[in-house]
C-alpha positions in Angstrom: 6.2 -5.6 -11.5 5.7 -8.1 -8.7 2.2 -9.1 -7.6 1.8 -8.8 -3.8 -0.7 -9.0 -1.0 -1.0 -7.1 2.3 -0.9 -9.1 5.5 -3.7 -7.0 6.9 -5.9 -9.3 4.8 -4.2 -12.4 6.3 -4.8 -11.5 10.0 -5.8 -15.0 11.0 -2.7 -16.6 9.5 0.7 -17.1 11.0 3.2 -15.0 9.1 5.1 -18.0 7.7 1.8 -19.7 6.7 0.6 -16.5 5.0 3.8 -16.1 2.9 3.6 -19.8 1.9 0.0 -19.3 0.8 1.0 -16.3 -1.3 4.0 -18.1 -2.8 1.8 -21.1 -3.7 -0.5 -18.7 -5.6 2.2 -17.0 -7.6 2.7 -13.8 -5.6 6.2 -12.4 -5.5 5.8 -9.7 -2.9 4.2 -9.2 0.5 3.2 -5.9 2.1 3.7 -6.3 5.8 1.5 -4.5 8.2 3.0 -5.0 11.7 0.2 -5.5 14.2 -0.5 -7.1 17.6 -0.1 -10.7 16.2 3.2 -10.2 14.4 6.0 -7.6 14.6 4.3 -5.6 17.3 6.7 -2.7 17.6 5.9 -2.3 21.3 6.7 -5.8 22.4 9.9 -6.5 24.3 13.1 -6.2 22.2 14.1 -9.8 22.5 10.8 -11.1 21.1 10.7 -8.4 18.4 14.3 -9.2 17.2 13.4 -12.9 17.1 10.3 -12.2 15.0 12.3 -10.0 12.7 14.9 -12.8 12.1 12.0 -15.2 11.4 10.5 -12.7 9.0 13.7 -12.2 7.1 14.3 -16.0 7.0 10.7 -16.6 5.6 11.1 -13.9 3.0 14.4 -15.3 1.8 13.0 -18.9 1.8 10.2 -17.9 -0.5 12.2 -15.3 -2.5 9.6 -12.7 -1.5 10.0 -9.0 -2.0 8.8 -6.9 1.0 7.0 -3.6 1.4 6.5 -2.2 5.0 3.0 -0.7 5.8 1.7 1.3 8.8 -2.0 0.8 8.6 -2.5 -1.1 11.9 -5.6 0.3 13.6 -4.9 0.1 17.4 -1.2 -0.3 18.0 -0.8 3.2 19.6 -4.2 3.8 21.0 -6.3 0.7 21.8 -9.4 2.8 22.2 -9.4 4.8 19.0 -8.6 3.6 15.4 -5.6 5.2 13.7 -4.9 7.6 16.7 -2.9 9.8 17.1 -1.7 11.0 13.7 0.7 13.5 12.3 -2.2 15.9 12.0 -2.9 15.9 15.7 -3.1 19.4 17.3 -1.2 18.2 20.4 2.6 18.0 19.8 3.1 15.3 22.4 0.5 13.1 20.6 2.1 13.8 17.3 5.4 12.6 18.8 3.8 9.3 19.6 3.0 8.8 15.9 6.5 9.9 14.9 8.0 7.4 17.3 5.8 4.7 15.9 6.9 5.5 12.3 10.6 5.4 13.4 10.1 2.0 14.9 8.6 0.7 11.7 11.3 2.3 9.6 13.9 0.3 11.6 11.9 -2.9 10.9 11.6 -2.0 7.3 15.4 -1.8 7.0 15.8 -5.1 8.8 13.4 -6.7 6.3 15.1 -5.1 3.3 11.8 -3.5 2.4 11.7 -1.6 -0.9 9.8 1.2 0.8 7.8 2.2 3.9 4.2 3.5 3.3 2.3 5.8 5.7 -0.4 8.5 5.5 -1.3 11.9 7.0 -4.3 11.2 9.2 -7.5 13.3 9.7 -7.5 17.0 10.4 -10.1 17.6 13.1 -9.7 21.4 13.7 -10.1 24.6 11.7 -6.7 25.8 10.7 -5.5 27.2 7.3 -4.2 25.0 4.6 -0.8 26.5 4.9 -0.7 25.7 8.7 -1.9 22.2 8.1 0.5 21.6 5.3 3.4 22.8 7.4 2.4 20.7 10.4 2.4 17.6 8.2 5.6 18.5 6.5 7.3 19.1 9.9 6.3 15.5 11.0 7.7 14.1 7.7 10.9 16.0 8.2 11.2 14.3 11.6 11.5 10.9 9.9 13.2 11.8 6.6 16.7 11.6 8.1 16.1 8.0 9.1 14.7 7.2 5.7 17.9 8.5 4.2 20.2 6.8 6.7 18.5 3.4 6.3 18.0 3.9 2.6 14.3 3.1 2.9 12.1 5.5 0.8 8.9 6.9 2.1 5.9 5.9 0.0 3.3 8.4 1.1 -0.3 7.3 0.6 -3.2 9.7 -0.1 -6.2 8.3 1.8 -9.9 9.2 1.5 -11.1 11.1 4.5 -7.6 12.1 5.6 -5.9 15.4 5.2 -4.0 14.3 2.1 -6.5 12.3 0.1 -6.0 13.2 -3.6 -3.0 13.2 -6.0 -3.2 17.0 -6.2 -2.9 17.1 -2.4 0.2 14.9 -2.7 1.7 17.2 -5.3 1.2 20.2 -3.0 2.9 18.4 -0.1 5.7 17.1 -2.3 6.5 20.7 -3.2 7.1 21.4 0.5 9.2 18.3 1.1 11.3 18.3 -2.1 13.3 15.3 -1.1 14.1 12.2 -3.3 13.4 9.9 -0.5 9.8 11.1 -0.4 7.8 9.2 -2.9 4.2 8.0 -3.5 1.9 5.0 -2.8 -1.1 5.0 -5.1 -4.1 3.1 -4.0 -6.0 2.5 -7.3 -9.3 2.0 -5.5 -8.9 5.4 -3.7 -8.6 7.1 -7.1 -11.9 5.5 -8.2 -13.6 6.3 -4.9 -12.7 10.0 -5.2 -13.4 10.3 -8.9 -9.8 10.7 -10.0 -10.5 9.3 -13.5 -9.5 8.0 -15.8 -7.2 6.1 -13.5 -4.8 5.1 -16.3 -4.2 8.7 -17.2 -3.8 9.8 -13.6 -1.1 7.3 -12.9 0.8 8.1 -16.1 0.8 11.8 -15.1 2.6 11.0 -11.8 4.4 7.8 -12.6 7.9 9.2 -11.7 6.8 9.4 -8.1 5.1 6.0 -7.7 7.1 3.3 -5.9 4.2 1.3 -4.3 0.7 0.5 -5.5 -2.4 -1.0 -3.7 -5.1 -2.6 -5.8 -8.6 -3.8 -5.0 -12.1 -3.1 -6.4 -14.1 -0.2 -5.2 -17.3 1.9 -5.9 -17.5 5.6 -6.4 -17.8 7.6 -3.2 -17.5 4.6 -0.9 -14.2 3.9 0.8 -14.6 0.1 1.1 -12.0 -2.3 -0.2 -13.7 -5.0 -2.3 -12.8 -8.2 -4.0 -12.4 -7.9 -7.7 -15.7 -8.0 -9.4 -17.6 -6.6 -6.4 -17.0 -3.0 -7.3 -17.2 -1.0 -10.5 -13.6 -0.5 -11.6 -12.3 -1.2 -15.1 -8.9 -2.8 -14.6 -7.8 -3.6 -18.1 -6.7 0.0 -19.0 -5.0 0.4 -15.6 -2.9 -2.7 -16.1 -2.1 -1.7 -19.6 -0.9 1.7 -18.3 1.4 -0.1 -15.7 2.7 -2.3 -18.5 3.4 0.7 -20.7 5.1 2.5 -17.8 7.3 -0.6 -17.1 6.3 -0.2 -13.5 9.0 -2.1 -11.6 7.7 -2.3 -8.0 5.1 -4.2 -6.0 1.4 -4.2 -7.0 -0.2 -5.3 -3.7 -3.8 -6.5 -3.2 -5.3 -4.8 -0.1 -8.4 -6.6 1.3 -8.1 -5.9 5.0 -11.8 -6.9 5.6 -11.4 -10.3 4.0 -9.1 -12.1 6.4 -11.9 -14.5 7.3 -12.0 -15.8 3.8 -8.4 -15.4 2.8 -8.2 -19.0 1.6 -10.7 -18.0 -1.1 -9.7 -14.5 -2.0 -5.9 -15.0 -2.1 -6.1 -17.4 -5.1 -9.0 -15.7 -6.7 -7.3 -12.3 -6.7 -4.1 -13.9 -8.1 -6.1 -15.6 -10.9 -7.8 -12.4 -11.8 -4.7 -10.2 -11.8 -2.5 -12.8 -13.6 -5.2 -13.0 -16.2 -5.4 -9.2 -16.6 -1.6 -8.9 -16.7 -1.3 -11.7 -19.2 -4.1 -10.4 -21.4 -2.6 -6.9 -21.5 0.9 -8.1 -22.3 -0.5 -10.1 -25.3 -3.2 -7.6 -26.4 -1.3 -6.1 -29.4 -0.5 -9.5 -30.9 -4.0 -10.8 -30.2 -5.5 -7.8 -32.0 -3.2 -8.2 -35.0 -3.9 -11.9 -35.3 -7.7 -12.0 -34.6 -8.9 -8.4 -35.2 -10.3 -8.2 -31.7 -9.1 -7.3 -28.2 -8.3 -9.7 -25.4 -10.9 -11.9 -23.9 -12.4 -10.7 -20.6 -11.7 -12.3 -17.2 -15.4 -12.4 -16.4 -15.1 -16.0 -15.4 -13.0 -14.9 -12.4 -15.5 -12.2 -11.2 -18.2 -14.4 -9.8 
């Protein structure tokens, strides 16, 4: 398991500076969210290719694993966030999202990304579940051949407020797709937000599909990514579950609203998670030797 951080929480840093900051704080992975400031998929080909080369060079320099993400807000439509989506009623608008995903797939392959993460989008019309499921599946089938060709797995993310928002929603969609290149991104805060508890049990139930994890703090019923200690999540059993599962992929902090204080939250998040991971790894020996569980990381929660 490699601790990572999403560049959507480093929006005011140059990419190379962001990766250097992560490396200095013990991160071994970076989740890249292409956006207007770096790897804009709609810029001219020469500029994009140069940025891709610089990205690969930076990742190699810092021995950083890479995940590709698709959460930029206004890259397709500058007037409406996350628009259009795969759930759009208009086929031409859906095609814009499919083209966007294909562009990012190509970049993911160039960067040797372990996976490419995207989501469904909102459903804003009254159609049957069967119709909506098929519409989404048809969009995924449009990009699956590219995933297979480039050998970049899809890590599909359930998202609160979107058509696919729970793990059960994902399972239903997965039964339609039935392809080994279609896997799962789990955002741990989303599980807490939507009451999919206990989280440790939920991820154990679906561990064979998980190839990407987002982590942050959150509160029940509120989809707001929070710094650790600002929400109500209990992380120790979650980290223990990941340890028990021998989870081998990236565990990426996602704090997209905290770019303005990244110099503070990047090291603080690393300290918190390294503490939690270390405590869980040594919990059994601690309990045998002292008769009590691991110490809390409360000093990192302030």
